[in-house]
Each structure stands twice: as structure tokens, then as C-alpha cells.
VMD Tcl script that builds the backbone (N, CA, C; Angstrom):
set m [mol new atoms 315]
animate dup $m
set s [atomselect $m all]
$s set {name element resname resid chain x y z} {
  {N N MET 1 A -58.974 8.075 -7.274}
  {CA C MET 1 A -57.886 8.399 -6.382}
  {C C MET 1 A -57.284 9.759 -6.730}
  {N N LEU 2 A -57.173 10.022 -8.033}
  {CA C LEU 2 A -56.627 11.299 -8.462}
  {C C LEU 2 A -57.502 12.449 -7.980}
  {N N ASP 3 A -58.823 12.259 -7.975}
  {CA C ASP 3 A -59.722 13.296 -7.491}
  {C C ASP 3 A -59.484 13.594 -6.011}
  {N N LEU 4 A -59.165 12.571 -5.238}
  {CA C LEU 4 A -58.888 12.767 -3.826}
  {C C LEU 4 A -57.673 13.662 -3.639}
  {N N TYR 5 A -56.615 13.421 -4.439}
  {CA C TYR 5 A -55.418 14.255 -4.351}
  {C C TYR 5 A -55.737 15.690 -4.753}
  {N N ASN 6 A -56.557 15.869 -5.779}
  {CA C ASN 6 A -56.933 17.207 -6.208}
  {C C ASN 6 A -57.729 17.925 -5.131}
  {N N MET 7 A -58.627 17.209 -4.464}
  {CA C MET 7 A -59.428 17.820 -3.404}
  {C C MET 7 A -58.545 18.226 -2.226}
  {N N ILE 8 A -57.609 17.355 -1.855}
  {CA C ILE 8 A -56.705 17.685 -0.748}
  {C C ILE 8 A -55.844 18.880 -1.134}
  {N N GLY 9 A -55.385 18.876 -2.372}
  {CA C GLY 9 A -54.584 19.996 -2.855}
  {C C GLY 9 A -55.361 21.294 -2.831}
  {N N ALA 10 A -56.651 21.247 -3.089}
  {CA C ALA 10 A -57.467 22.452 -3.064}
  {C C ALA 10 A -57.653 22.960 -1.653}
  {N N LEU 11 A -57.631 22.087 -0.676}
  {CA C LEU 11 A -57.822 22.487 0.710}
  {C C LEU 11 A -56.566 23.118 1.318}
  {N N ILE 12 A -55.404 22.738 0.798}
  {CA C ILE 12 A -54.139 23.257 1.327}
  {C C ILE 12 A -53.820 24.549 0.591}
  {N N PRO 13 A -53.690 25.626 1.316}
  {CA C PRO 13 A -53.401 26.885 0.638}
  {C C PRO 13 A -52.029 26.815 -0.047}
  {N N THR 14 A -51.999 27.304 -1.249}
  {CA C THR 14 A -50.728 27.315 -1.973}
  {C C THR 14 A -49.910 28.489 -1.482}
  {N N ALA 15 A -48.650 28.305 -1.515}
  {CA C ALA 15 A -47.753 29.367 -1.063}
  {C C ALA 15 A -47.755 30.475 -2.087}
  {N N GLY 16 A -47.845 31.656 -1.612}
  {CA C GLY 16 A -47.744 32.819 -2.492}
  {C C GLY 16 A -46.282 33.063 -2.798}
  {N N PRO 17 A -45.960 34.296 -3.017}
  {CA C PRO 17 A -44.546 34.584 -3.268}
  {C C PRO 17 A -43.716 34.132 -2.066}
  {N N THR 18 A -42.672 33.431 -2.349}
  {CA C THR 18 A -41.869 32.896 -1.256}
  {C C THR 18 A -41.133 34.029 -0.563}
  {N N LYS 19 A -41.053 33.903 0.728}
  {CA C LYS 19 A -40.324 34.882 1.524}
  {C C LYS 19 A -38.843 34.518 1.500}
  {N N ALA 20 A -38.033 35.519 1.421}
  {CA C ALA 20 A -36.593 35.270 1.452}
  {C C ALA 20 A -36.187 34.831 2.845}
  {N N HIS 21 A -35.390 33.827 2.879}
  {CA C HIS 21 A -34.869 33.351 4.159}
  {C C HIS 21 A -33.769 34.310 4.598}
  {N N PRO 22 A -33.647 34.595 5.892}
  {CA C PRO 22 A -32.609 35.532 6.350}
  {C C PRO 22 A -31.192 35.118 5.948}
  {N N ASP 23 A -30.956 33.829 5.763}
  {CA C ASP 23 A -29.614 33.370 5.410}
  {C C ASP 23 A -29.330 33.446 3.913}
  {N N ASP 24 A -30.338 33.751 3.088}
  {CA C ASP 24 A -30.143 33.751 1.638}
  {C C ASP 24 A -29.070 34.736 1.201}
  {N N ALA 25 A -29.098 35.953 1.754}
  {CA C ALA 25 A -28.097 36.957 1.375}
  {C C ALA 25 A -26.704 36.486 1.778}
  {N N TYR 26 A -26.617 35.895 2.956}
  {CA C TYR 26 A -25.327 35.376 3.409}
  {C C TYR 26 A -24.834 34.287 2.473}
  {N N ARG 27 A -25.742 33.374 2.099}
  {CA C ARG 27 A -25.356 32.278 1.201}
  {C C ARG 27 A -24.905 32.804 -0.152}
  {N N GLU 28 A -25.614 33.800 -0.677}
  {CA C GLU 28 A -25.223 34.374 -1.970}
  {C C GLU 28 A -23.860 35.047 -1.867}
  {N N GLY 29 A -23.638 35.788 -0.790}
  {CA C GLY 29 A -22.332 36.430 -0.596}
  {C C GLY 29 A -21.229 35.407 -0.440}
  {N N TYR 30 A -21.523 34.334 0.258}
  {CA C TYR 30 A -20.553 33.264 0.446}
  {C C TYR 30 A -20.212 32.617 -0.893}
  {N N ALA 31 A -21.232 32.367 -1.716}
  {CA C ALA 31 A -20.994 31.756 -3.026}
  {C C ALA 31 A -20.129 32.657 -3.895}
  {N N VAL 32 A -20.380 33.961 -3.852}
  {CA C VAL 32 A -19.573 34.906 -4.638}
  {C C VAL 32 A -18.135 34.908 -4.137}
  {N N ALA 33 A -17.957 34.896 -2.819}
  {CA C ALA 33 A -16.605 34.885 -2.254}
  {C C ALA 33 A -15.855 33.624 -2.649}
  {N N ILE 34 A -16.530 32.488 -2.651}
  {CA C ILE 34 A -15.900 31.230 -3.058}
  {C C ILE 34 A -15.509 31.288 -4.531}
  {N N ASP 35 A -16.396 31.799 -5.375}
  {CA C ASP 35 A -16.086 31.921 -6.801}
  {C C ASP 35 A -14.875 32.813 -7.026}
  {N N ASP 36 A -14.816 33.945 -6.314}
  {CA C ASP 36 A -13.671 34.848 -6.448}
  {C C ASP 36 A -12.373 34.174 -6.011}
  {N N ALA 37 A -12.429 33.444 -4.902}
  {CA C ALA 37 A -11.239 32.758 -4.407}
  {C C ALA 37 A -10.769 31.698 -5.398}
  {N N LEU 38 A -11.707 30.959 -5.979}
  {CA C LEU 38 A -11.335 29.934 -6.957}
  {C C LEU 38 A -10.721 30.548 -8.204}
  {N N LYS 39 A -11.210 31.693 -8.627}
  {CA C LYS 39 A -10.619 32.370 -9.791}
  {C C LYS 39 A -9.181 32.772 -9.495}
  {N N LYS 40 A -8.932 33.265 -8.287}
  {CA C LYS 40 A -7.572 33.654 -7.913}
  {C C LYS 40 A -6.655 32.445 -7.871}
  {N N VAL 41 A -7.150 31.337 -7.367}
  {CA C VAL 41 A -6.356 30.113 -7.306}
  {C C VAL 41 A -6.036 29.638 -8.714}
  {N N ASP 42 A -7.024 29.699 -9.613}
  {CA C ASP 42 A -6.799 29.261 -10.988}
  {C C ASP 42 A -5.767 30.127 -11.693}
  {N N GLN 43 A -5.669 31.395 -11.315}
  {CA C GLN 43 A -4.736 32.305 -11.973}
  {C C GLN 43 A -3.348 32.266 -11.336}
  {N N ALA 44 A -3.253 31.781 -10.118}
  {CA C ALA 44 A -1.974 31.766 -9.415}
  {C C ALA 44 A -1.080 30.666 -9.965}
  {N N PRO 45 A 0.228 30.944 -10.017}
  {CA C PRO 45 A 1.138 29.877 -10.440}
  {C C PRO 45 A 1.112 28.747 -9.416}
  {N N ASP 46 A 1.220 27.541 -9.896}
  {CA C ASP 46 A 1.137 26.389 -9.018}
  {C C ASP 46 A 2.538 25.842 -8.794}
  {N N ALA 47 A 3.066 26.054 -7.596}
  {CA C ALA 47 A 4.431 25.626 -7.281}
  {C C ALA 47 A 4.565 24.114 -7.321}
  {N N SER 48 A 3.531 23.399 -6.921}
  {CA C SER 48 A 3.635 21.937 -6.922}
  {C C SER 48 A 3.742 21.388 -8.340}
  {N N THR 49 A 2.994 21.970 -9.268}
  {CA C THR 49 A 3.085 21.539 -10.664}
  {C C THR 49 A 4.467 21.843 -11.223}
  {N N ALA 50 A 4.985 23.025 -10.894}
  {CA C ALA 50 A 6.328 23.393 -11.357}
  {C C ALA 50 A 7.385 22.478 -10.753}
  {N N ALA 51 A 7.216 22.115 -9.480}
  {CA C ALA 51 A 8.181 21.231 -8.824}
  {C C ALA 51 A 8.170 19.847 -9.466}
  {N N ILE 52 A 7.002 19.329 -9.762}
  {CA C ILE 52 A 6.912 18.008 -10.403}
  {C C ILE 52 A 7.513 18.054 -11.801}
  {N N ALA 53 A 7.206 19.110 -12.553}
  {CA C ALA 53 A 7.760 19.236 -13.908}
  {C C ALA 53 A 9.290 19.296 -13.862}
  {N N PHE 54 A 9.823 20.063 -12.916}
  {CA C PHE 54 A 11.280 20.154 -12.795}
  {C C PHE 54 A 11.867 18.820 -12.371}
  {N N ALA 55 A 11.224 18.121 -11.446}
  {CA C ALA 55 A 11.725 16.823 -10.974}
  {C C ALA 55 A 11.789 15.811 -12.106}
  {N N LEU 56 A 10.857 15.894 -13.043}
  {CA C LEU 56 A 10.871 14.969 -14.176}
  {C C LEU 56 A 12.019 15.248 -15.136}
  {N N GLU 57 A 12.526 16.483 -15.119}
  {CA C GLU 57 A 13.586 16.878 -16.050}
  {C C GLU 57 A 14.990 16.725 -15.468}
  {N N THR 58 A 15.110 16.622 -14.161}
  {CA C THR 58 A 16.421 16.646 -13.529}
  {C C THR 58 A 16.805 15.272 -12.984}
  {N N GLU 59 A 18.104 15.081 -12.793}
  {CA C GLU 59 A 18.556 13.866 -12.130}
  {C C GLU 59 A 18.195 13.964 -10.655}
  {N N GLU 60 A 17.972 12.852 -10.040}
  {CA C GLU 60 A 17.588 12.795 -8.637}
  {C C GLU 60 A 16.316 13.600 -8.365}
  {N N GLY 61 A 15.338 13.429 -9.248}
  {CA C GLY 61 A 14.076 14.140 -9.123}
  {C C GLY 61 A 13.321 13.799 -7.854}
  {N N MET 62 A 13.385 12.534 -7.423}
  {CA C MET 62 A 12.696 12.150 -6.194}
  {C C MET 62 A 13.320 12.823 -4.975}
  {N N THR 63 A 14.637 12.969 -4.977}
  {CA C THR 63 A 15.304 13.660 -3.872}
  {C C THR 63 A 14.894 15.130 -3.866}
  {N N PHE 64 A 14.830 15.722 -5.054}
  {CA C PHE 64 A 14.368 17.106 -5.171}
  {C C PHE 64 A 12.962 17.247 -4.595}
  {N N LEU 65 A 12.048 16.348 -5.004}
  {CA C LEU 65 A 10.670 16.424 -4.520}
  {C C LEU 65 A 10.579 16.204 -3.005}
  {N N ARG 66 A 11.411 15.338 -2.481}
  {CA C ARG 66 A 11.417 15.112 -1.037}
  {C C ARG 66 A 11.828 16.395 -0.311}
  {N N CYS 67 A 12.875 17.041 -0.813}
  {CA C CYS 67 A 13.304 18.314 -0.206}
  {C C CYS 67 A 12.204 19.367 -0.329}
  {N N TRP 68 A 11.586 19.428 -1.498}
  {CA C TRP 68 A 10.529 20.412 -1.725}
  {C C TRP 68 A 9.351 20.153 -0.783}
  {N N ASN 69 A 8.952 18.904 -0.659}
  {CA C ASN 69 A 7.823 18.539 0.193}
  {C C ASN 69 A 8.102 18.833 1.665}
  {N N GLU 70 A 9.350 18.666 2.076}
  {CA C GLU 70 A 9.733 18.915 3.466}
  {C C GLU 70 A 10.047 20.389 3.725}
  {N N GLY 71 A 10.013 21.203 2.660}
  {CA C GLY 71 A 10.273 22.631 2.822}
  {C C GLY 71 A 11.735 22.976 2.967}
  {N N ASP 72 A 12.628 22.092 2.503}
  {CA C ASP 72 A 14.067 22.341 2.596}
  {C C ASP 72 A 14.519 23.108 1.347}
  {N N PHE 73 A 14.062 24.361 1.244}
  {CA C PHE 73 A 14.324 25.156 0.050}
  {C C PHE 73 A 15.776 25.612 -0.047}
  {N N ASP 74 A 16.459 25.726 1.095}
  {CA C ASP 74 A 17.883 26.071 1.056}
  {C C ASP 74 A 18.673 24.955 0.374}
  {N N ALA 75 A 18.332 23.709 0.678}
  {CA C ALA 75 A 18.999 22.580 0.027}
  {C C ALA 75 A 18.695 22.571 -1.466}
  {N N ILE 76 A 17.489 22.909 -1.824}
  {CA C ILE 76 A 17.134 22.953 -3.250}
  {C C ILE 76 A 17.953 24.018 -3.955}
  {N N ARG 77 A 18.055 25.196 -3.348}
  {CA C ARG 77 A 18.849 26.264 -3.991}
  {C C ARG 77 A 20.315 25.871 -4.098}
  {N N ARG 78 A 20.809 25.125 -3.115}
  {CA C ARG 78 A 22.216 24.714 -3.116}
  {C C ARG 78 A 22.464 23.588 -4.130}
  {N N GLU 79 A 21.605 22.567 -4.124}
  {CA C GLU 79 A 21.816 21.382 -4.960}
  {C C GLU 79 A 21.278 21.525 -6.381}
  {N N TRP 80 A 20.255 22.331 -6.555}
  {CA C TRP 80 A 19.633 22.514 -7.876}
  {C C TRP 80 A 19.504 24.005 -8.158}
  {N N PRO 81 A 20.626 24.686 -8.402}
  {CA C PRO 81 A 20.557 26.136 -8.642}
  {C C PRO 81 A 19.785 26.480 -9.921}
  {N N GLU 82 A 19.631 25.500 -10.803}
  {CA C GLU 82 A 18.907 25.737 -12.056}
  {C C GLU 82 A 17.389 25.616 -11.898}
  {N N ALA 83 A 16.925 25.302 -10.681}
  {CA C ALA 83 A 15.485 25.159 -10.446}
  {C C ALA 83 A 14.792 26.496 -10.712}
  {N N PRO 84 A 13.689 26.466 -11.441}
  {CA C PRO 84 A 12.992 27.720 -11.751}
  {C C PRO 84 A 12.338 28.323 -10.502}
  {N N ASP 85 A 12.165 29.630 -10.528}
  {CA C ASP 85 A 11.546 30.323 -9.395}
  {C C ASP 85 A 10.120 29.860 -9.136}
  {N N ASP 86 A 9.471 29.329 -10.147}
  {CA C ASP 86 A 8.080 28.881 -9.983}
  {C C ASP 86 A 7.944 27.773 -8.947}
  {N N VAL 87 A 9.000 27.005 -8.694}
  {CA C VAL 87 A 8.903 25.937 -7.690}
  {C C VAL 87 A 8.897 26.501 -6.270}
  {N N PHE 88 A 9.328 27.750 -6.118}
  {CA C PHE 88 A 9.379 28.380 -4.802}
  {C C PHE 88 A 8.161 29.255 -4.520}
  {N N GLU 89 A 7.639 29.904 -5.552}
  {CA C GLU 89 A 6.556 30.870 -5.362}
  {C C GLU 89 A 5.291 30.176 -4.862}
  {N N GLY 90 A 4.854 30.578 -3.691}
  {CA C GLY 90 A 3.679 29.990 -3.076}
  {C C GLY 90 A 4.006 28.831 -2.146}
  {N N ALA 91 A 5.205 28.271 -2.268}
  {CA C ALA 91 A 5.598 27.150 -1.413}
  {C C ALA 91 A 6.579 27.606 -0.331}
  {N N ASP 92 A 7.518 28.435 -0.716}
  {CA C ASP 92 A 8.524 28.945 0.216}
  {C C ASP 92 A 8.025 30.282 0.772}
  {N N PRO 93 A 7.707 30.345 2.058}
  {CA C PRO 93 A 7.160 31.591 2.605}
  {C C PRO 93 A 8.154 32.752 2.580}
  {N N LEU 94 A 9.424 32.459 2.442}
  {CA C LEU 94 A 10.435 33.516 2.410}
  {C C LEU 94 A 10.774 33.972 0.992}
  {N N PHE 95 A 10.213 33.321 -0.016}
  {CA C PHE 95 A 10.549 33.643 -1.403}
  {C C PHE 95 A 9.863 34.933 -1.822}
  {N N LYS 96 A 10.644 35.822 -2.421}
  {CA C LYS 96 A 10.115 37.064 -2.999}
  {C C LYS 96 A 10.742 37.233 -4.368}
  {N N ARG 97 A 9.891 37.466 -5.349}
  {CA C ARG 97 A 10.414 37.775 -6.692}
  {C C ARG 97 A 10.913 39.210 -6.697}
  {N N THR 98 A 12.046 39.427 -7.355}
  {CA C THR 98 A 12.527 40.786 -7.537}
  {C C THR 98 A 11.820 41.358 -8.758}
  {N N SER 99 A 11.895 42.651 -8.938}
  {CA C SER 99 A 11.183 43.274 -10.071}
  {C C SER 99 A 11.714 42.765 -11.403}
  {N N SER 100 A 12.988 42.356 -11.469}
  {CA C SER 100 A 13.522 41.821 -12.718}
  {C C SER 100 A 13.021 40.407 -12.993}
  {N N GLN 101 A 12.509 39.722 -11.932}
  {CA C GLN 101 A 12.014 38.345 -12.090}
  {C C GLN 101 A 10.517 38.295 -12.378}
  {N N LEU 102 A 9.834 39.421 -12.218}
  {CA C LEU 102 A 8.387 39.416 -12.412}
  {C C LEU 102 A 8.052 39.142 -13.867}
  {N N PRO 103 A 7.033 38.320 -14.120}
  {CA C PRO 103 A 6.638 38.040 -15.495}
  {C C PRO 103 A 6.063 39.290 -16.151}
  {N N ALA 104 A 6.306 39.413 -17.437}
  {CA C ALA 104 A 5.772 40.561 -18.185}
  {C C ALA 104 A 4.262 40.447 -18.272}
  {N N GLY 105 A 3.600 41.548 -18.192}
  {CA C GLY 105 A 2.148 41.452 -18.301}
  {C C GLY 105 A 1.527 42.622 -17.804}
}
mol reanalyze $m
mol bondsrecalc $m
mol representation Tube
mol addrep $m
């Protein structure tokens, strides 16, 4: 039986150097773009993590998280003035760090 497979294999021409598929360059570029985007996400401060950390430290943390989740950032600034800027960055579209608030680096 093995000889039969070998004979059939000999009759079928083996592929030479494979031809590049037209989409290969696109796929490679797409993979690079995804990797770059993921690196940026990994380096960006995570407002949700900061919000959860702050909620665990403050009284009425669930109320804080509810306001944060609903985007009621004015209420957060009013009720929790001690909330760190990290809970706003990336979550509040109107939030801008001033040059004095920028992290050193």
C-alpha cells in the first residue's frame, strides 16, 4: 500500500517555489498595524483600572463607578474632587491634562 502512495506521489508534480498570494503583503501590513496598535494600548493609561482602584479606596465606590460608567464626570468632579486625573484620561472626551499635570518622562 505504501508503494501505491509513493507512485501516486511521483505522478503528481511537486510545487516549486510557492508564489506569493496577492493578499500576503496586505496581511503582513495588517499584522504590523495591529501589533503597533496593541503596543500603544499597552502603554496608554487605563482609565477603567484607575476608576476601579479609586472606587475601592473611597466611600460610596459603587456610586462613583456608576457615575463613571454613565459618563457623569461633572458629578464625579463635584462629589469626589480627590479623584485622580487617571480616571478621566481616555474616558472623558473633554478631559485635557495641563502641562503641570503631565507625568515626568
